[in-house]
C-alpha positions as protocol buffer text, in pm:
chain_id: "A"
residue {
  index: 1
  type: MET
  ca { x: -4796 y: 3129 z: 10839 }
}
residue {
  index: 2
  type: ASN
  ca { x: -4584 y: 2826 z: 10750 }
}
residue {
  index: 3
  type: GLY
  ca { x: -4532 y: 2696 z: 10399 }
}
residue {
  index: 4
  type: ARG
  ca { x: -4790 y: 2416 z: 10425 }
}
residue {
  index: 5
  type: CYS
  ca { x: -5058 y: 2651 z: 10559 }
}
residue {
  index: 6
  type: ARG
  ca { x: -4978 y: 2904 z: 10287 }
}
residue {
  index: 7
  type: GLU
  ca { x: -5018 y: 2637 z: 10017 }
}
residue {
  index: 8
  type: THR
  ca { x: -5353 y: 2532 z: 10165 }
}
residue {
  index: 9
  type: VAL
  ca { x: -5478 y: 2892 z: 10175 }
}
residue {
  index: 10
  type: GLU
  ca { x: -5369 y: 2950 z: 9815 }
}
residue {
  index: 11
  type: GLN
  ca { x: -5546 y: 2636 z: 9694 }
}
residue {
  index: 12
  type: GLN
  ca { x: -5865 y: 2713 z: 9886 }
}
residue {
  index: 13
  type: ALA
  ca { x: -5863 y: 3066 z: 9745 }
}
residue {
  index: 14
  type: TYR
  ca { x: -5812 y: 2931 z: 9392 }
}
residue {
  index: 15
  type: ILE
  ca { x: -6103 y: 2686 z: 9426 }
}
residue {
  index: 16
  type: THR
  ca { x: -6327 y: 2957 z: 9574 }
}
residue {
  index: 17
  type: ARG
  ca { x: -6247 y: 3199 z: 9289 }
}
residue {
  index: 18
  type: PHE
  ca { x: -6317 y: 2931 z: 9029 }
}
residue {
  index: 19
  type: LEU
  ca { x: -6655 y: 2835 z: 9175 }
}
residue {
  index: 20
  type: LEU
  ca { x: -6797 y: 3182 z: 9243 }
}
residue {
  index: 21
  type: ASP
  ca { x: -6999 y: 3193 z: 8920 }
}
residue {
  index: 22
  type: TYR
  ca { x: -7206 y: 2898 z: 9037 }
}
residue {
  index: 23
  type: THR
  ca { x: -7378 y: 3113 z: 9298 }
}
residue {
  index: 24
  type: ALA
  ca { x: -7569 y: 3250 z: 8998 }
}
residue {
  index: 25
  type: VAL
  ca { x: -7533 y: 2968 z: 8743 }
}
residue {
  index: 26
  type: PRO
  ca { x: -7684 y: 2633 z: 8853 }
}
residue {
  index: 27
  type: LEU
  ca { x: -7450 y: 2347 z: 8929 }
}
residue {
  index: 28
  type: VAL
  ca { x: -7718 y: 2100 z: 8818 }
}
residue {
  index: 29
  type: GLY
  ca { x: -8088 y: 2161 z: 8760 }
}
residue {
  index: 30
  type: ARG
  ca { x: -8202 y: 2402 z: 9032 }
}
residue {
  index: 31
  type: THR
  ca { x: -7910 y: 2344 z: 9267 }
}
residue {
  index: 32
  type: PHE
  ca { x: -7662 y: 2627 z: 9322 }
}
residue {
  index: 33
  type: LEU
  ca { x: -7342 y: 2688 z: 9512 }
}
residue {
  index: 34
  type: ARG
  ca { x: -7432 y: 2837 z: 9850 }
}
residue {
  index: 35
  type: GLY
  ca { x: -7092 y: 2841 z: 10014 }
}
residue {
  index: 36
  type: VAL
  ca { x: -6734 y: 2719 z: 10025 }
}
residue {
  index: 37
  type: LEU
  ca { x: -6614 y: 2636 z: 10376 }
}
residue {
  index: 38
  type: PRO
  ca { x: -6236 y: 2606 z: 10415 }
}
residue {
  index: 39
  type: THR
  ca { x: -6115 y: 2347 z: 10661 }
}
residue {
  index: 40
  type: ARG
  ca { x: -5795 y: 2157 z: 10729 }
}
residue {
  index: 41
  type: ASP
  ca { x: -5681 y: 1984 z: 10409 }
}
residue {
  index: 42
  type: ALA
  ca { x: -6027 y: 2011 z: 10248 }
}
residue {
  index: 43
  type: VAL
  ca { x: -6301 y: 2237 z: 10122 }
}
residue {
  index: 44
  type: ARG
  ca { x: -6668 y: 2184 z: 10201 }
}
residue {
  index: 45
  type: ILE
  ca { x: -6886 y: 2273 z: 9904 }
}
residue {
  index: 46
  type: VAL
  ca { x: -7229 y: 2389 z: 10025 }
}
residue {
  index: 47
  type: THR
  ca { x: -7519 y: 2336 z: 9784 }
}
residue {
  index: 48
  type: GLY
  ca { x: -7888 y: 2418 z: 9781 }
}
residue {
  index: 49
  type: ALA
  ca { x: -8164 y: 2608 z: 9605 }
}
residue {
  index: 50
  type: ALA
  ca { x: -8094 y: 2958 z: 9474 }
}
residue {
  index: 51
  type: ASP
  ca { x: -8227 y: 3126 z: 9789 }
}
residue {
  index: 52
  type: ALA
  ca { x: -8145 y: 2859 z: 10048 }
}
residue {
  index: 53
  type: VAL
  ca { x: -7974 y: 2985 z: 10364 }
}
residue {
  index: 54
  type: THR
  ca { x: -8107 y: 2770 z: 10649 }
}
residue {
  index: 55
  type: PRO
  ca { x: -7896 y: 2467 z: 10745 }
}
residue {
  index: 56
  type: ASP
  ca { x: -8178 y: 2217 z: 10690 }
}
residue {
  index: 57
  type: ALA
  ca { x: -8200 y: 2327 z: 10325 }
}
residue {
  index: 58
  type: LEU
  ca { x: -7828 y: 2284 z: 10255 }
}
residue {
  index: 59
  type: ILE
  ca { x: -7589 y: 1994 z: 10195 }
}
residue {
  index: 60
  type: ALA
  ca { x: -7210 y: 2022 z: 10231 }
}
residue {
  index: 61
  type: TYR
  ca { x: -6971 y: 1797 z: 10038 }
}
residue {
  index: 62
  type: GLU
  ca { x: -6624 y: 1768 z: 10188 }
}
residue {
  index: 63
  type: VAL
  ca { x: -6362 y: 1734 z: 9914 }
}
residue {
  index: 64
  type: PRO
  ca { x: -5996 y: 1670 z: 10005 }
}
residue {
  index: 65
  type: LEU
  ca { x: -5738 y: 1911 z: 9866 }
}
residue {
  index: 66
  type: THR
  ca { x: -5507 y: 1631 z: 9751 }
}
residue {
  index: 67
  type: ASP
  ca { x: -5561 y: 1309 z: 9556 }
}
residue {
  index: 68
  type: ASP
  ca { x: -5435 y: 957 z: 9630 }
}
residue {
  index: 69
  type: ASP
  ca { x: -5092 y: 1055 z: 9495 }
}
residue {
  index: 70
  type: ASN
  ca { x: -5082 y: 1355 z: 9730 }
}
residue {
  index: 71
  type: GLU
  ca { x: -5113 y: 1593 z: 9434 }
}
residue {
  index: 72
  type: PRO
  ca { x: -5333 y: 1904 z: 9465 }
}
residue {
  index: 73
  type: VAL
  ca { x: -5679 y: 1859 z: 9317 }
}
residue {
  index: 74
  type: THR
  ca { x: -5791 y: 2112 z: 9058 }
}
residue {
  index: 75
  type: ALA
  ca { x: -6096 y: 2334 z: 9081 }
}
residue {
  index: 76
  type: PRO
  ca { x: -6255 y: 2182 z: 8766 }
}
residue {
  index: 77
  type: LEU
  ca { x: -6230 y: 1840 z: 8932 }
}
residue {
  index: 78
  type: VAL
  ca { x: -6395 y: 1974 z: 9248 }
}
residue {
  index: 79
  type: LEU
  ca { x: -6674 y: 2111 z: 9030 }
}
residue {
  index: 80
  type: GLY
  ca { x: -6708 y: 1780 z: 8841 }
}
residue {
  index: 81
  type: TRP
  ca { x: -6726 y: 1571 z: 9160 }
}
residue {
  index: 82
  type: THR
  ca { x: -6981 y: 1808 z: 9313 }
}
residue {
  index: 83
  type: ARG
  ca { x: -7197 y: 1794 z: 9001 }
}
residue {
  index: 84
  type: THR
  ca { x: -7197 y: 1415 z: 9000 }
}
residue {
  index: 85
  type: LEU
  ca { x: -7300 y: 1401 z: 9364 }
}
residue {
  index: 86
  type: VAL
  ca { x: -7567 y: 1671 z: 9334 }
}
residue {
  index: 87
  type: ALA
  ca { x: -7717 y: 1500 z: 9026 }
}
residue {
  index: 88
  type: GLY
  ca { x: -7755 y: 1168 z: 9210 }
}
residue {
  index: 89
  type: ALA
  ca { x: -7996 y: 1057 z: 9478 }
}
residue {
  index: 90
  type: PRO
  ca { x: -7991 y: 1262 z: 9800 }
}
residue {
  index: 91
  type: PRO
  ca { x: -7705 y: 1128 z: 10012 }
}
residue {
  index: 92
  type: HIS
  ca { x: -7757 y: 945 z: 10339 }
}
residue {
  index: 93
  type: THR
  ca { x: -7522 y: 1071 z: 10607 }
}
residue {
  index: 94
  type: ASP
  ca { x: -7504 y: 1078 z: 10982 }
}
residue {
  index: 95
  type: THR
  ca { x: -7256 y: 1364 z: 10980 }
}
residue {
  index: 96
  type: ALA
  ca { x: -7354 y: 1728 z: 11017 }
}
residue {
  index: 97
  type: VAL
  ca { x: -7167 y: 2057 z: 11036 }
}
residue {
  index: 98
  type: MET
  ca { x: -7327 y: 2378 z: 11158 }
}
residue {
  index: 99
  type: GLY
  ca { x: -7665 y: 2209 z: 11121 }
}
residue {
  index: 100
  type: MET
  ca { x: -7604 y: 2104 z: 10758 }
}
residue {
  index: 101
  type: ASP
  ca { x: -7587 y: 1744 z: 10641 }
}
residue {
  index: 102
  type: MET
  ca { x: -7227 y: 1677 z: 10537 }
}
residue {
  index: 103
  type: VAL
  ca { x: -7095 y: 1412 z: 10300 }
}
residue {
  index: 104
  type: ARG
  ca { x: -6726 y: 1321 z: 10296 }
}
residue {
  index: 105
  type: VAL
  ca { x: -6637 y: 1258 z: 9934 }
}
residue {
  index: 106
  type: ASP
  ca { x: -6428 y: 956 z: 9835 }
}
residue {
  index: 107
  type: THR
  ca { x: -6290 y: 1107 z: 9517 }
}
residue {
  index: 108
  type: ALA
  ca { x: -6151 y: 772 z: 9401 }
}
residue {
  index: 109
  type: ALA
  ca { x: -6506 y: 633 z: 9394 }
}
residue {
  index: 110
  type: VAL
  ca { x: -6677 y: 929 z: 9221 }
}
residue {
  index: 111
  type: GLU
  ca { x: -6657 y: 992 z: 8848 }
}
residue {
  index: 112
  type: PRO
  ca { x: -6643 y: 1369 z: 8788 }
}
residue {
  index: 113
  type: ALA
  ca { x: -6909 y: 1504 z: 8554 }
}
residue {
  index: 114
  type: PRO
  ca { x: -6766 y: 1635 z: 8227 }
}
residue {
  index: 115
  type: PRO
  ca { x: -6752 y: 2013 z: 8171 }
}
residue {
  index: 116
  type: ALA
  ca { x: -7079 y: 2166 z: 8054 }
}
residue {
  index: 117
  type: ARG
  ca { x: -7101 y: 2418 z: 7772 }
}
residue {
  index: 118
  type: THR
  ca { x: -7159 y: 2688 z: 8034 }
}
residue {
  index: 119
  type: ASP
  ca { x: -6823 y: 2601 z: 8191 }
}
residue {
  index: 120
  type: GLN
  ca { x: -6646 y: 2658 z: 7861 }
}
residue {
  index: 121
  type: VAL
  ca { x: -6820 y: 2992 z: 7815 }
}
residue {
  index: 122
  type: LEU
  ca { x: -6721 y: 3099 z: 8166 }
}
residue {
  index: 123
  type: ARG
  ca { x: -6362 y: 2986 z: 8103 }
}
residue {
  index: 124
  type: VAL
  ca { x: -6334 y: 3211 z: 7797 }
}
residue {
  index: 125
  type: LEU
  ca { x: -6491 y: 3511 z: 7971 }
}
residue {
  index: 126
  type: ARG
  ca { x: -6292 y: 3466 z: 8294 }
}
residue {
  index: 127
  type: THR
  ca { x: -5964 y: 3443 z: 8106 }
}
residue {
  index: 128
  type: LEU
  ca { x: -6030 y: 3767 z: 7920 }
}
residue {
  index: 129
  type: ALA
  ca { x: -6194 y: 3960 z: 8203 }
}
residue {
  index: 130
  type: TRP
  ca { x: -5973 y: 3836 z: 8489 }
}
residue {
  index: 131
  type: PRO
  ca { x: -5640 y: 3727 z: 8342 }
}
residue {
  index: 132
  type: PHE
  ca { x: -5403 y: 3530 z: 8563 }
}
residue {
  index: 133
  type: VAL
  ca { x: -5169 y: 3744 z: 8769 }
}
residue {
  index: 134
  type: GLU
  ca { x: -4867 y: 3633 z: 8970 }
}
residue {
  index: 135
  type: THR
  ca { x: -4974 y: 3826 z: 9279 }
}
residue {
  index: 136
  type: PRO
  ca { x: -5305 y: 3693 z: 9417 }
}
residue {
  index: 137
  type: PRO
  ca { x: -5556 y: 3919 z: 9590 }
}
residue {
  index: 138
  type: SER
  ca { x: -5478 y: 4006 z: 9950 }
}
residue {
  index: 139
  type: PRO
  ca { x: -5628 y: 3911 z: 10184 }
}
residue {
  index: 140
  type: ALA
  ca { x: -5712 y: 3584 z: 10009 }
}
residue {
  index: 141
  type: LEU
  ca { x: -6080 y: 3489 z: 10001 }
}
residue {
  index: 142
  type: CYS
  ca { x: -6073 y: 3123 z: 10107 }
}
residue {
  index: 143
  type: GLY
  ca { x: -6445 y: 3069 z: 10142 }
}
residue {
  index: 144
  type: PHE
  ca { x: -6787 y: 3216 z: 10205 }
}
residue {
  index: 145
  type: ARG
  ca { x: -7143 y: 3129 z: 10297 }
}
residue {
  index: 146
  type: PHE
  ca { x: -7476 y: 3303 z: 10273 }
}
residue {
  index: 147
  type: THR
  ca { x: -7611 y: 3396 z: 10615 }
}
residue {
  index: 148
  type: GLY
  ca { x: -7942 y: 3547 z: 10500 }
}
residue {
  index: 149
  type: GLN
  ca { x: -8109 y: 3707 z: 10202 }
}
residue {
  index: 150
  type: ASP
  ca { x: -7906 y: 4023 z: 10269 }
}
residue {
  index: 151
  type: GLY
  ca { x: -7593 y: 3886 z: 10431 }
}
residue {
  index: 152
  type: MET
  ca { x: -7274 y: 3689 z: 10370 }
}
residue {
  index: 153
  type: ARG
  ca { x: -6986 y: 3566 z: 10581 }
}
residue {
  index: 154
  type: LEU
  ca { x: -6649 y: 3593 z: 10404 }
}
residue {
  index: 155
  type: TYR
  ca { x: -6353 y: 3381 z: 10516 }
}
residue {
  index: 156
  type: VAL
  ca { x: -6029 y: 3568 z: 10450 }
}
residue {
  index: 157
  type: ALA
  ca { x: -5671 y: 3475 z: 10533 }
}
residue {
  index: 158
  type: VAL
  ca { x: -5512 y: 3726 z: 10769 }
}
residue {
  index: 159
  type: GLU
  ca { x: -5155 y: 3632 z: 10853 }
}
residue {
  index: 160
  type: LYS
  ca { x: -5133 y: 3803 z: 11192 }
}
residue {
  index: 161
  type: ALA
  ca { x: -5454 y: 3629 z: 11298 }
}
residue {
  index: 162
  type: ASP
  ca { x: -5278 y: 3297 z: 11237 }
}
residue {
  index: 163
  type: GLY
  ca { x: -5579 y: 3167 z: 11053 }
}
residue {
  index: 164
  type: LEU
  ca { x: -5898 y: 3276 z: 10882 }
}
residue {
  index: 165
  type: VAL
  ca { x: -6100 y: 3581 z: 10982 }
}
residue {
  index: 166
  type: ALA
  ca { x: -6474 y: 3565 z: 10916 }
}
residue {
  index: 167
  type: ALA
  ca { x: -6613 y: 3900 z: 10803 }
}
residue {
  index: 168
  type: ASP
  ca { x: -6991 y: 3944 z: 10813 }
}
residue {
  index: 169
  type: VAL
  ca { x: -7117 y: 4188 z: 10551 }
}
residue {
  index: 170
  type: ARG
  ca { x: -7450 y: 4312 z: 10415 }
}
residue {
  index: 171
  type: LEU
  ca { x: -7522 y: 4296 z: 10043 }
}
residue {
  index: 172
  type: THR
  ca { x: -7695 y: 4636 z: 10046 }
}
residue {
  index: 173
  type: GLY
  ca { x: -7586 y: 4978 z: 10162 }
}
residue {
  index: 174
  type: ALA
  ca { x: -7248 y: 5136 z: 10088 }
}
residue {
  index: 175
  type: LEU
  ca { x: -7109 y: 4816 z: 9938 }
}
residue {
  index: 176
  type: THR
  ca { x: -6849 y: 4982 z: 9715 }
}
residue {
  index: 177
  type: ALA
  ca { x: -6698 y: 5170 z: 10009 }
}
residue {
  index: 178
  type: LEU
  ca { x: -6706 y: 4857 z: 10228 }
}
residue {
  index: 179
  type: LEU
  ca { x: -6527 y: 4642 z: 9971 }
}
residue {
  index: 180
  type: ALA
  ca { x: -6259 y: 4906 z: 9929 }
}
residue {
  index: 181
  type: ALA
  ca { x: -6205 y: 4926 z: 10304 }
}
residue {
  index: 182
  type: LEU
  ca { x: -6245 y: 4556 z: 10387 }
}
residue {
  index: 183
  type: PRO
  ca { x: -5877 y: 4455 z: 10339 }
}
residue {
  index: 184
  type: ALA
  ca { x: -5779 y: 4709 z: 10605 }
}
residue {
  index: 185
  type: LEU
  ca { x: -6078 y: 4648 z: 10834 }
}
residue {
  index: 186
  type: VAL
  ca { x: -6013 y: 4276 z: 10876 }
}
residue {
  index: 187
  type: HIS
  ca { x: -5660 y: 4355 z: 10999 }
}
residue {
  index: 188
  type: GLU
  ca { x: -5784 y: 4583 z: 11280 }
}
residue {
  index: 189
  type: GLU
  ca { x: -5743 y: 4362 z: 11586 }
}
residue {
  index: 190
  type: GLU
  ca { x: -5973 y: 4577 z: 11799 }
}
residue {
  index: 191
  type: ARG
  ca { x: -6259 y: 4459 z: 11576 }
}
residue {
  index: 192
  type: TRP
  ca { x: -6185 y: 4090 z: 11625 }
}
residue {
  index: 193
  type: THR
  ca { x: -6414 y: 3867 z: 11828 }
}
residue {
  index: 194
  type: ILE
  ca { x: -6431 y: 3492 z: 11874 }
}
residue {
  index: 195
  type: ASP
  ca { x: -6727 y: 3302 z: 11730 }
}
residue {
  index: 196
  type: GLU
  ca { x: -6729 y: 2964 z: 11900 }
}
residue {
  index: 197
  type: SER
  ca { x: -7019 y: 2849 z: 11683 }
}
residue {
  index: 198
  type: ASP
  ca { x: -6809 y: 2869 z: 11366 }
}
residue {
  index: 199
  type: PRO
  ca { x: -6527 y: 2612 z: 11331 }
}
residue {
  index: 200
  type: TYR
  ca { x: -6398 y: 2772 z: 11010 }
}
residue {
  index: 201
  type: CYS
  ca { x: -6246 y: 3086 z: 11157 }
}
residue {
  index: 202
  type: VAL
  ca { x: -6016 y: 3187 z: 11441 }
}
residue {
  index: 203
  type: ARG
  ca { x: -6159 y: 3540 z: 11460 }
}
residue {
  index: 204
  type: ALA
  ca { x: -6476 y: 3714 z: 11342 }
}
residue {
  index: 205
  type: VAL
  ca { x: -6547 y: 4073 z: 11240 }
}
residue {
  index: 206
  type: ASP
  ca { x: -6894 y: 4225 z: 11220 }
}
residue {
  index: 207
  type: LEU
  ca { x: -6902 y: 4473 z: 10933 }
}
residue {
  index: 208
  type: THR
  ca { x: -7279 y: 4466 z: 10882 }
}
residue {
  index: 209
  type: THR
  ca { x: -7319 y: 4814 z: 11029 }
}
residue {
  index: 210
  type: TRP
  ca { x: -7003 y: 4967 z: 10884 }
}
């Protein structure tokens, strides 16, 4: 993995970590985070109702990873831009990805919403519960999406795969054991398949029956 790719993976993982709480806390009103899709030089923030999983019930906002000065964008800015867009009128777009309407965000033209009180509470709790560490989790979680009421697809960076591996998991069953084993399982090449329907991964691993 070259330096540029590594920087992209690290930034996508940082944004994903920052936004995870908004799968349970609304972004705006009754709209929640339903996925983060990592793509070249951008993240696609997937939004919808708390239980939305079908593409026609979701909207993805593509946010570039750098600003006009080629500086990395911060996760709070990504959150602010997403909030502004979600709070406005439903966007009109002719672009779709995996069946979802997709809006490419011109960050220079969108005023980010200011932090909410909930954001400040989460900042305090995150800092105390998950203090910053120099060594990030491995493999890095660069994105995710809900695939059903009992399923998720996790996008993790696996260096020898030369890209992201998508791991399908169930949210019930022996979840503690699965999470402990997942870093090793996604490296087992004999488990890898190719999912041509998913442009966000180079390999896929089905761990739903593990």
